[in-house]
C-alpha positions as CSV (number, residue, x, y, z in Angstrom):
1,X,-0.1,-0.2,0.1
2,X,1.5,3.5,-0.8
3,X,1.4,6.4,1.3
4,X,-1.5,8.2,-0.9
5,X,-3.5,4.9,-0.6
6,X,-3.1,4.6,3.1
7,X,-3.8,8.6,3.5
8,X,-7.2,8.2,1.6
9,X,-8.2,5.1,3.5
10,X,-7.8,6.8,6.8
11,X,-9.8,9.9,5.7
12,X,-12.8,7.7,5.1
13,X,-12.4,5.9,8.1
14,X,-12.3,9.0,10.4
15,X,-15.0,10.8,8.2
16,X,-17.0,7.9,8.8
17,X,-16.5,8.0,12.6
18,X,-17.8,11.5,12.4
19,X,-14.3,13.2,12.7
20,X,-15.0,16.8,11.3
21,X,-11.1,17.6,10.7
22,X,-10.4,14.3,9.4
23,X,-8.0,15.3,6.4
24,X,-5.8,17.7,8.7
25,X,-5.8,14.8,11.4
26,X,-4.9,12.0,9.1
27,X,-1.6,14.0,8.0
28,X,-0.6,14.6,11.4
29,X,-0.8,11.2,12.5
30,X,0.8,10.2,9.1
31,X,3.7,12.6,9.6
32,X,4.1,11.1,13.3
33,X,4.1,7.3,12.0
34,X,6.5,8.0,9.1
35,X,8.7,11.0,10.5
36,X,8.0,12.9,7.3
37,X,6.9,16.4,7.4
38,X,3.9,17.8,5.0
39,X,6.3,18.1,2.1
40,X,7.5,14.6,2.6
41,X,4.0,13.2,2.6
42,X,3.6,14.9,-0.8
43,X,7.0,14.0,-2.5
44,X,6.6,10.2,-1.0
45,X,2.9,10.0,-2.1
46,X,3.6,6.8,-4.1
47,X,6.0,5.1,-2.3
48,X,5.3,1.8,-0.6
49,X,4.9,2.3,2.9
50,X,6.9,-0.4,5.4
51,X,5.3,-2.6,7.4
52,X,6.2,-1.4,10.8
53,X,5.0,2.1,9.6
54,X,1.8,1.2,8.4
55,X,0.9,-1.0,11.9
56,X,1.9,2.2,13.6
57,X,-0.3,4.4,11.6
58,X,-3.3,1.5,11.8
59,X,-2.9,1.7,15.4
60,X,-3.2,5.6,15.6
61,X,-6.4,5.7,13.4
62,X,-8.0,3.1,15.3
63,X,-7.6,5.0,18.3
64,X,-8.9,8.1,16.5
65,X,-11.8,6.1,15.1
66,X,-12.4,5.4,19.0
67,X,-12.4,9.3,19.6
68,X,-9.3,9.8,21.2
69,X,-8.1,13.3,20.7
70,X,-5.4,13.5,17.8
71,X,-2.9,15.5,20.4
72,X,-3.6,12.9,23.0
73,X,-2.4,10.3,20.7
74,X,0.4,12.0,19.3
75,X,1.1,13.0,23.1
76,X,1.9,16.6,22.6
77,X,0.1,20.0,21.4
78,X,1.3,23.4,20.5
79,X,-0.1,26.4,22.6
80,X,1.2,29.7,22.2
81,X,4.3,28.9,20.1
82,X,5.4,26.4,22.9
83,X,5.3,22.6,22.4
84,X,3.8,21.1,25.3
85,X,3.6,17.3,26.3
86,X,0.4,15.8,27.8
87,X,-0.7,13.1,30.2
88,X,-3.9,11.5,31.4
89,X,-3.8,14.2,34.5
90,X,-3.7,17.2,32.4
91,X,-6.3,19.1,30.3
92,X,-5.2,19.5,26.4
93,X,-4.8,22.9,26.2
94,X,-7.1,24.8,23.6
95,X,-6.3,27.5,21.2
96,X,-9.5,29.5,23.0
97,X,-7.3,29.7,26.2
98,X,-4.4,31.6,24.1
99,X,-7.0,34.6,24.3
100,X,-6.3,34.5,28.3
101,X,-2.8,35.2,27.8
102,X,-3.2,38.0,25.3
103,X,-5.6,39.5,27.5
104,X,-3.0,39.2,30.4
105,X,-0.2,40.7,28.2
106,X,-2.5,43.4,26.9
107,X,-2.4,44.9,30.3
108,X,1.1,45.2,31.0
109,X,2.8,48.3,30.3
110,X,6.4,46.9,30.7
111,X,6.8,43.4,30.0
112,X,10.6,43.5,31.1
113,X,9.3,44.1,34.7
114,X,10.3,41.5,37.2
115,X,6.7,40.0,37.5
116,X,5.7,37.6,39.8
117,X,3.0,35.0,38.4
118,X,0.8,32.3,40.1
119,X,-1.3,29.8,37.8
120,X,-4.0,28.0,39.8
121,X,-4.7,24.9,38.2
122,X,-1.7,24.8,35.8
123,X,-2.3,21.3,34.1
124,X,0.4,21.2,31.5
125,X,1.6,24.5,32.6
126,X,0.4,26.1,29.4
127,X,-0.7,29.5,30.5
128,X,2.3,30.1,33.1
129,X,5.0,29.1,30.6
130,X,3.4,31.2,27.7
131,X,3.7,34.1,30.1
132,X,7.2,33.3,31.1
133,X,8.0,33.0,27.4
134,X,6.6,36.6,26.7
135,X,7.8,38.1,30.1
136,X,11.7,37.7,30.3
137,X,12.2,38.9,34.0
138,X,9.1,37.2,35.3
139,X,8.9,34.2,37.6
140,X,5.8,31.7,37.9
141,X,4.3,29.7,40.7
142,X,2.1,27.0,39.0
143,X,-0.4,25.0,41.3
144,X,-2.5,22.0,40.9
145,X,-4.2,19.3,43.4
146,X,-2.9,16.3,40.9
147,X,0.8,15.4,41.5
148,X,1.0,13.9,38.0
149,X,0.1,17.2,36.6
150,X,2.7,19.0,38.3
151,X,5.3,16.4,37.0
152,X,4.5,17.1,33.5
153,X,4.1,21.0,34.0
154,X,7.8,20.7,35.1
155,X,8.5,18.6,32.1
156,X,7.3,21.2,30.1
157,X,9.2,23.7,31.6
158,X,12.3,21.9,31.0
159,X,11.4,21.2,27.3
160,X,10.5,24.8,26.6
161,X,13.9,26.2,28.6
162,X,11.6,28.1,31.0
163,X,12.7,25.7,34.2
164,X,14.6,28.3,36.0
165,X,11.8,30.6,36.4
166,X,9.2,28.1,37.1
167,X,8.3,26.3,40.2
168,X,5.3,24.3,41.1
169,X,3.0,23.7,44.2
170,X,0.4,21.2,45.5
171,X,-2.5,22.9,46.4
172,X,-6.2,23.0,46.7
173,X,-6.3,26.7,45.0
174,X,-4.9,29.0,47.6
175,X,-4.7,26.2,50.3
176,X,-0.7,26.1,50.5
177,X,0.1,29.4,48.7
178,X,2.0,32.3,50.5
179,X,3.1,35.4,49.3
180,X,1.7,37.9,46.8
181,X,1.9,38.0,43.4
182,X,1.4,40.7,40.5
183,X,-0.5,38.5,38.3
184,X,-3.0,35.5,39.3
185,X,-4.4,33.6,36.4
186,X,-6.4,30.5,36.0
187,X,-8.3,28.3,33.5
188,X,-10.5,26.6,36.3
189,X,-13.1,23.9,35.8
190,X,-16.4,25.3,34.7
191,X,-18.7,22.8,33.3
192,X,-21.6,22.0,35.4
193,X,-21.6,18.5,36.4
194,X,-24.6,17.6,35.0
195,X,-23.5,18.9,31.6
196,X,-20.3,16.8,31.6
197,X,-22.0,13.7,30.0
198,X,-23.5,15.7,27.3
199,X,-19.7,17.0,26.0
200,X,-18.1,15.8,23.1
201,X,-16.4,12.1,23.5
202,X,-12.8,13.6,23.0
203,X,-13.6,15.4,26.2
204,X,-15.6,13.3,28.3
205,X,-13.8,10.4,27.8
206,X,-10.2,11.4,27.6
207,X,-10.0,15.0,29.5
208,X,-9.5,14.4,33.4
209,X,-12.8,15.4,35.4
210,X,-11.0,17.3,37.8
211,X,-10.0,19.9,35.1
212,X,-13.7,20.1,33.8
213,X,-16.4,19.9,36.7
214,X,-17.0,23.0,38.0
215,X,-20.0,21.8,40.5
216,X,-23.6,22.1,40.1
217,X,-23.7,25.6,38.3
218,X,-19.9,25.2,37.0
219,X,-18.9,28.1,39.1
220,X,-17.5,26.3,42.3
221,X,-13.7,27.3,41.4
222,X,-14.7,31.1,40.7
223,X,-16.3,31.3,44.2
224,X,-13.2,29.8,45.7
225,X,-10.5,32.3,43.6
226,X,-12.8,35.2,43.9
227,X,-13.1,35.1,47.9
228,X,-9.5,34.5,48.4
229,X,-7.8,35.9,45.5
230,X,-7.4,39.7,47.0
231,X,-5.1,38.1,50.2
232,X,-2.6,37.0,47.4
233,X,-2.3,39.9,44.9
234,X,-0.1,43.1,45.5
235,X,-2.2,46.4,45.4
236,X,-2.1,47.0,41.8
237,X,-2.2,43.4,41.2
238,X,-4.4,41.6,37.9
239,X,-6.4,38.6,38.3
240,X,-7.5,36.9,34.9
241,X,-9.8,34.2,34.6
242,X,-10.8,32.2,31.6
243,X,-14.6,31.6,31.6
244,X,-17.3,29.5,30.0
245,X,-18.9,30.8,26.9
246,X,-22.0,31.7,28.8
247,X,-20.5,32.6,32.1
248,X,-19.4,36.3,31.7
249,X,-22.5,37.7,33.7
250,X,-22.6,35.3,36.6
251,X,-19.0,35.4,36.8
252,X,-19.0,39.3,36.8
253,X,-21.7,39.1,39.6
254,X,-19.8,36.9,41.6
255,X,-16.6,39.0,41.3
256,X,-18.6,42.1,42.1
257,X,-19.9,40.4,45.1
258,X,-16.4,40.0,46.4
259,X,-15.4,43.4,45.9
260,X,-13.7,42.8,42.2
261,X,-14.3,45.0,39.2
262,X,-14.1,43.4,35.7
263,X,-11.7,45.7,33.6
264,X,-11.4,44.2,30.2
265,X,-12.9,40.8,28.4
266,X,-11.6,38.9,25.8
267,X,-13.4,36.7,23.4
268,X,-12.3,33.5,21.7
269,X,-11.9,32.5,18.0
270,X,-15.6,32.0,17.6
271,X,-16.4,35.2,19.0
272,X,-17.6,34.0,22.4
273,X,-16.9,35.8,25.8
274,X,-13.7,33.6,27.1
275,X,-11.6,35.3,29.8
276,X,-11.9,38.2,31.9
277,X,-9.6,40.8,33.6
278,X,-10.3,41.9,37.3
279,X,-8.8,44.3,39.7
């Protein structure tokens, strides 16, 4: 079987399984199995595929047909120009979360300032590490309740040459946090518990429930952060939160009740409200 034939077969398999971006994902999986880049796939399209490469690719396709996300199969995902490894304890970083990073950066008049960043519920370390990449004098403390997530965040910091300014802390939100920070950021769990079973299989089967389940109304984490965050911010500090697409009003109300003012919002690629900046 040639590379082109294998690619066409896999495209049909994924489309039949309901995978919307099947052609793009087939190329990603084929590049992983063959070690070729996109140009290599084209130039070798009519070459016969070695047995061991074909078997690896067939395994990848089978996993994707079972709705395992392509980046979990690959074990890594790009986020804000970083390459981040994933494990079962980490949420897969989404493109939408990049608007949280951009919202924070837009608030900073001096990106070379020695800022202290606290990232609550860090997962892969995506948000904290993206900020460190853009803020060369900043340091970040990243918290998570799950030790395996913290291990992955440390590994990602090393992989992206940011480990010297990155530290982790096992903590249930602010439980073990000390000191004050210039920036507190979080992409907390915000899906209502009874909505979880209704999510796409790629999410509900493969993302960790700890990173998704926001309680009965999806707001449990926001209550914790907004009730306690002021004790860990410097006077002119910034709190920035990712939110669900329909949560701007209710999170803003919670913020106001706890003495916060929403100073700026950001929308994701679909035009939905996705992040809030508070002071």
